[in-house]
C-alpha positions in Angstrom: 0.0 0.0 0.0 1.4 3.4 -1.0 2.2 5.7 2.0 0.1 8.8 1.9 1.8 12.1 1.3 3.0 13.9 4.4 3.9 17.6 4.7 5.8 18.9 7.6 5.1 22.7 8.1 7.7 24.5 10.2 6.5 27.9 11.6 7.0 30.1 14.7 4.8 32.3 16.7 6.5 35.7 16.3 3.5 37.7 15.4 0.4 36.0 14.1 1.2 35.9 10.4 3.6 33.0 10.2 1.3 30.7 12.2 -1.8 31.7 10.4 -0.1 31.2 7.0 0.8 27.7 8.2 -2.7 27.0 9.3 -4.2 28.2 6.1 -1.9 26.0 4.0 -2.6 22.9 6.2 -6.3 23.4 5.8 -5.9 23.9 2.0 -3.9 20.7 1.8 -6.7 18.9 3.5 -9.2 20.3 1.0 -7.0 19.7 -2.1 -5.8 16.3 -1.1 -7.8 14.7 1.7 -5.6 11.7 1.8 -2.5 13.8 2.5 -1.3 14.6 6.1 0.0 18.0 7.1 1.6 18.6 10.5 2.5 22.0 11.9 5.4 22.4 14.3 6.3 25.6 16.1 10.0 25.3 15.3 11.7 27.5 17.9 9.4 26.5 20.7 10.0 22.8 19.9 13.7 23.0 19.5 14.6 25.6 22.2 11.7 26.5 24.6 13.8 28.8 26.7 15.3 30.6 23.6 11.8 30.9 22.2 10.5 32.7 25.3 13.5 35.0 25.5 13.4 35.8 21.8 9.7 36.4 21.7 9.9 38.8 24.7 12.7 40.7 23.0 10.8 40.8 19.7 7.6 42.2 21.3 9.5 44.7 23.5 11.5 46.0 20.5 8.6 46.5 18.2 6.6 48.2 20.9 9.2 50.4 22.5 12.3 50.5 20.2 11.1 49.9 16.6 14.1 51.7 15.2 16.4 49.2 17.0 14.4 46.4 15.5 14.7 48.1 12.0 18.5 48.5 12.5 18.8 44.7 13.3 16.5 43.7 10.4 18.3 45.9 7.8 21.7 45.0 9.2 21.1 41.3 8.6 19.3 41.7 5.2 22.3 41.1 3.1 24.4 38.6 5.0 25.8 35.8 2.8 24.8 32.2 3.3 28.4 31.3 4.0 28.9 34.0 6.7 29.7 33.1 10.3 26.4 34.7 11.4 24.3 32.7 9.0 26.1 29.5 9.9 25.3 30.1 13.6 21.7 30.8 12.8 21.5 27.6 10.7 22.7 25.6 13.6 19.7 26.4 15.8 18.1 23.1 16.5 20.1 21.3 13.8 20.2 17.9 15.5 16.7 18.3 16.8 15.4 18.9 13.2 17.4 15.9 12.0 15.6 13.8 14.6 12.2 15.3 13.8 12.7 14.5 10.1 13.6 10.9 10.8 10.7 10.5 13.2 8.0 12.2 10.9 9.5 11.1 7.5 7.8 13.8 5.6 7.6 14.0 1.8 8.1 17.8 1.9 9.3 20.3 4.5 7.4 23.7 4.1 8.6 26.7 6.1 6.6 29.8 6.9 9.3 31.2 9.1 12.9 31.8 8.0 15.0 30.1 10.7 13.9 26.5 10.1 14.3 27.1 6.3 18.0 27.8 6.9 18.5 24.9 9.2 16.8 22.5 6.8 18.9 23.8 3.9 22.0 23.2 6.0 21.0 19.7 6.7 20.7 19.1 3.0 24.1 20.6 2.4 25.5 18.2 5.0 23.8 15.3 3.1 21.9 14.4 6.2 18.5 14.7 4.4 17.3 14.8 0.8 13.7 15.9 1.6 12.3 18.6 -0.8 12.3 22.0 0.9 9.8 24.8 0.2 9.5 28.3 1.7 6.6 30.7 2.0 7.7 34.3 2.3 5.0 36.0 4.4 5.8 39.7 3.6 6.2 41.7 0.4 9.9 42.0 1.3 13.2 40.4 0.4 15.6 39.4 3.2 18.6 37.1 3.3 17.1 35.0 6.1 14.5 33.6 3.7 17.0 32.7 1.0 19.0 29.5 1.3 20.8 27.5 -1.4 19.1 24.1 -0.9 15.5 25.4 -1.1 13.7 23.8 -3.9 10.7 26.2 -4.2 9.7 29.6 -3.0 6.2 31.0 -2.7 6.0 34.8 -2.7 3.3 37.4 -2.4 4.1 39.6 -5.4 6.2 40.1 -8.5 8.6 42.6 -6.8 9.6 39.9 -4.3 10.2 37.5 -7.1 12.4 40.1 -8.9 14.3 40.6 -5.6 15.0 36.9 -5.2 16.2 36.6 -8.7 18.5 39.5 -8.2 20.0 37.5 -5.3 20.6 34.5 -7.5 17.4 32.4 -7.1 16.3 30.7 -10.3 13.0 32.0 -11.8 11.8 28.5 -12.2 12.0 28.0 -8.4 9.7 31.0 -7.5 5.9 30.9 -7.6 4.0 34.2 -7.2 1.0 32.9 -5.4 0.2 35.7 -2.9 0.4 35.3 0.8 -1.8 32.4 2.1 -5.1 33.3 3.7 -7.7 31.4 5.7 -10.6 30.1 3.6 -13.0 32.5 5.3 -11.6 35.3 3.1 -12.2 33.7 -0.3 -15.4 32.0 0.9 -16.9 35.3 2.1 -16.0 36.9 -1.3 -18.2 34.3 -3.0 -21.1 33.8 -0.6 -23.1 36.9 -1.4 -23.7 37.8 2.2 -25.5 41.2 2.6 -23.3 43.7 4.3 -26.2 45.4 6.0 -27.2 42.1 7.6 -23.7 41.5 9.0 -23.5 45.1 10.2 -26.7 44.7 12.2 -25.3 41.5 13.6 -22.5 43.5 15.2 -24.8 46.3 16.3 -23.7 48.7 13.6 -25.6 51.3 11.7 -25.9 50.1 8.1 -26.1 53.7 6.9 -22.8 54.9 8.4 -19.3 54.4 7.0 -17.2 52.1 9.1 -13.5 52.2 10.1 -11.7 49.1 11.2 -8.7 49.6 13.4 -6.4 46.6 13.5 -3.9 46.7 16.4 -1.9 43.7 15.2 -1.8 40.2 16.8 -0.3 41.6 20.0 -2.0 45.0 19.8 1.1 47.0 19.2 -0.3 49.7 16.9 0.2 52.8 19.0 -2.0 55.7 20.0 -5.3 53.9 19.3 -7.1 55.5 22.3 -6.3 59.1 21.3 -7.0 58.3 17.6 -10.5 57.1 18.5 -10.9 60.1 20.7 -10.0 62.5 18.0 -12.1 60.9 15.3 -15.3 60.9 17.4 -14.8 64.3 19.0 -14.3 66.1 15.7 -10.9 67.4 17.0 -8.9 69.1 14.3 -11.9 68.9 11.9 -10.7 70.7 8.8 -10.9 70.5 5.0 -9.8 67.2 3.3 -6.3 66.3 2.6 -5.3 67.5 -0.9 -3.0 66.2 -3.6 -2.3 62.9 -5.2 -0.9 59.7 -3.7 2.9 59.5 -3.6 4.9 56.4 -2.9 6.0 56.2 0.7 4.2 59.4 1.8 0.5 58.9 1.5 -1.5 61.9 0.2 0.4 65.2 -0.1 -0.9 67.9 2.2 -2.3 70.9 0.4 -5.4 72.9 -0.3 -8.5 71.3 -1.8 -11.8 73.1 -2.3 -14.8 71.1 -1.2 -16.8 69.5 -4.0 -19.9 71.4 -5.1 -22.7 71.1 -2.6 -20.7 69.3 0.1 -20.9 70.8 3.6 -18.3 70.8 6.2 -18.9 68.4 9.0 -19.7 71.3 11.4 -22.4 72.3 9.0 -24.0 68.9 8.5 -27.3 68.2 10.3 -26.8 65.8 13.3 -29.4 63.6 14.9 -31.1 64.7 18.1 -29.0 64.5 21.2 -25.7 63.9 19.3 -22.7 65.8 20.6 -21.8 68.8 18.3 -19.3 68.1 15.6 -19.5 64.3 16.1 -18.6 63.0 12.6 -20.9 60.5 11.0 -18.8 57.3 11.2 -18.4 54.2 13.4 -15.4 52.3 14.5 -14.4 48.7 15.0 -11.2 48.2 17.1 -9.4 44.8 17.3 -6.7 44.7 20.0 -5.6 41.2 19.4 -4.0 39.5 22.4 -3.4 42.9 24.2 -6.0 42.6 26.9 -4.6 45.7 28.7 -5.3 47.8 25.6 -8.8 46.4 25.3 -9.5 47.3 28.9 -8.1 50.8 28.5 -10.3 51.4 25.5 -13.4 50.1 27.2 -12.6 52.3 30.3 -12.1 55.4 28.1 -15.5 54.8 26.3 -17.2 54.3 29.6 -16.3 57.9 30.4 -17.6 59.2 27.1 -21.2 60.1 26.0 -23.6 57.3 25.3 -23.5 58.1 21.6 -19.8 57.4 21.5 -20.3 54.0 23.0 -22.9 53.3 20.3 -20.4 54.2 17.6 -17.4 52.0 18.8 -17.1 48.2 19.1 -13.9 46.8 20.8 -12.8 43.2 20.2 -9.8 41.2 21.6 -8.4 38.3 19.7 -11.2 37.2 17.3 -11.4 34.7 14.5 -14.2 36.6 12.6 -11.7 39.1 11.0 -13.1 38.3 7.5 -16.6 39.5 8.6 -15.3 42.6 10.2 -13.4 43.5 7.1 -16.4 42.7 4.9 -18.5 45.3 6.8 -15.8 48.0 6.9 -15.1 50.7 4.4 -11.6 51.6 5.5 -8.9 50.0 7.6 -6.3 51.6 9.8 -3.4 49.2 10.5 0.3 48.8 10.6 1.5 46.8 7.6 1.9 43.2 8.7 2.0 40.9 5.8 -1.0 38.8 6.7 -3.3 41.7 7.8 -2.7 43.7 4.6 -3.2 40.6 2.5 -6.5 40.0 4.2 -7.3 43.7 3.5 -6.5 43.3 -0.1 -8.6 40.1 -0.3 -11.5 42.1 1.2 -10.9 45.0 -1.3 -10.5 47.2 1.8 -8.7 50.5 1.3 -6.0 51.1 4.0 -4.5 53.8 6.0 -1.1 52.6 7.2 0.4 54.0 10.4 3.7 53.3 12.2 4.7 50.2 10.2 7.6 48.4 11.9 10.9 49.4 10.3 12.0 46.4 8.1 9.5 44.1 6.5 6.4 46.2 7.3 8.0 49.3 5.7 8.5 47.2 2.6 4.9 46.0 2.8 3.7 49.6 3.1 5.8 50.6 0.1 4.2 47.9 -2.0 0.7 48.8 -1.0 1.1 52.6 -1.5 2.7 52.0 -4.9 -0.2 49.7 -5.8 -2.7 52.4 -5.0 -4.5 50.4 -2.3 -3.2 52.3 0.7 -2.0 55.7 1.9 0.7 56.2 4.6 0.1 58.5 7.6 3.1 60.0 9.1 1.6 61.3 12.4 -1.6 60.9 14.4 -2.9 64.1 12.9 -2.3 62.5 9.4 -4.3 59.5 10.5 -7.3 61.6 11.5 -7.1 63.6 8.2 -6.8 60.6 6.0 -9.6 58.7 7.7 -12.0 61.6 7.4 -10.9 62.4 3.9 -11.5 58.8 2.7 -14.6 58.0 4.7 -16.4 61.4 4.5 -15.1 63.7 1.9 -13.7 61.7 -1.1 -15.7 58.5 -1.6 -14.5 58.4 -5.3 -10.9 58.1 -4.1 -11.8 55.3 -1.7 -13.6 53.5 -4.5 -10.5 53.8 -6.7 -8.4 52.3 -3.9 -10.9 49.4 -3.7 -10.4 48.8 -7.4 -6.6 48.8 -7.0 -6.9 46.3 -4.1 -9.0 44.1 -6.3 -6.4 44.3 -9.0 -3.5 43.1 -6.9 -5.2 40.7 -4.5 -4.6 37.0 -4.7 -7.5 35.1 -3.0 -6.5 31.5 -3.5 -2.8 31.5 -2.5 -3.2 28.8 0.1 -4.9 26.5 -2.4 -2.3 27.1 -5.0 0.5 26.5 -2.5 -1.1 23.3 -1.4 -1.3 22.0 -5.0 2.3 22.9 -5.7 3.6 21.3 -2.4 1.7 18.1 -3.1 3.1 18.0 -6.6 6.6 18.6 -5.2 6.1 15.7 -2.9 5.0 13.4 -5.7 8.0 14.5 -7.9 10.3 13.7 -5.0 8.9 10.2 -4.7 9.2 9.6 -8.4 12.7 10.8 -8.7 14.8 8.8 -6.2 13.3 8.9 -2.8 11.6 5.6 -2.0 10.6 5.8 1.6 12.5 9.0 1.7 15.9 7.8 2.9 16.8 10.8 5.1 20.4 9.6 5.7 22.5 10.0 2.6 25.9 9.2 1.4 28.4 11.5 -0.3 27.0 14.1 -2.6 27.0 13.3 -6.3 27.5 16.0 -9.0 23.9 15.7 -10.1 22.4 15.9 -6.7 24.1 19.3 -5.9 21.8 21.2 -8.3 19.7 23.7 -6.3 17.3 26.5 -6.9 20.3 28.9 -7.1 21.3 27.3 -10.4 19.8 29.7 -12.9 18.8 28.4 -16.3 
């Protein structure tokens, strides 16, 4: 009896994106090939639990309180060579543990959604301690040396600029698939189910007639200044004419003068419902704080001290699975620029205001989105308020154009495409030379040394 295909997915829980990408692919493999088995392992936690705790703490503290330091580290390691001492040290993290895991699980393919295990698996192949096919999913619109390793057979990337960046660093075009960043099935299912937005809005206690802003704080709620942004948006503070000018890469909309469209009133001149505080803009807000329960409590405490009408206009969520629904009922999203969140926004055709992207991969994500025309970049809290009011209240035509641009660049079915490619890679590996996947190998032969880095 033929052994069923087994995929070992190596990820890590530094932010939510890597793990959710792994989960999306595992589920897609189950859909595309029900007889296949996909197993997810949190690599750093499994290999070095103490190191995992320390590294995760340092990561969260750096992105919250010292993002420039994180950016310095990210950029400083973005060009290191595979043969460098630093890379060799990184490739030794859990080397023997991964060797044992591969022998125990005997997978047909190793798929990595986090860079560290990709480097370790590649090193094991270089040492001739395994011949298992190796694939990597890059979960940002960014190119970084930690994702690129000479014995990786296949890369899955989110966009053509990332493919071009990999090729510039020597990866063969044939080894790169532009699939998009893998998403949970709820995003492409909701795009096809014809659910009425007004019905879902009422489910969440929202007014179907009001434009809706979704604020995503990140998996760990690290987007800053959320309380004061909500305060300013609902109070009408700084209520001025719309932001003017055209979108520019890396800068959002240029500040400048812009006359109001004919017949459009200022917010202060618009009729408000009885009992509503003066100048309260006609919008409503959804806030997702992720796993940051302290931030959720602070927001709820702030709203408790505000007028009843404010509390009716704001909904606060912690970590929630129904992100696809929240995006489907929203008209604009305020977020950092995490690879998974912005891909979910694109899938939902949701225009974005990007604020305080983490230096490094999120800055590169932001650059891709702004250049694509699906997002604007706010440089300050005042910019956030101006952009939100501009896009929600003053310039719906611009928001509609951003929706069209999001639809143009989105890739809904990345997880399914990756699942099909990985299963095909496993079957090719079996057909070529790997009966039973002998993980222990002898000396390398000239033919077996060909890798994805061999262009042509």
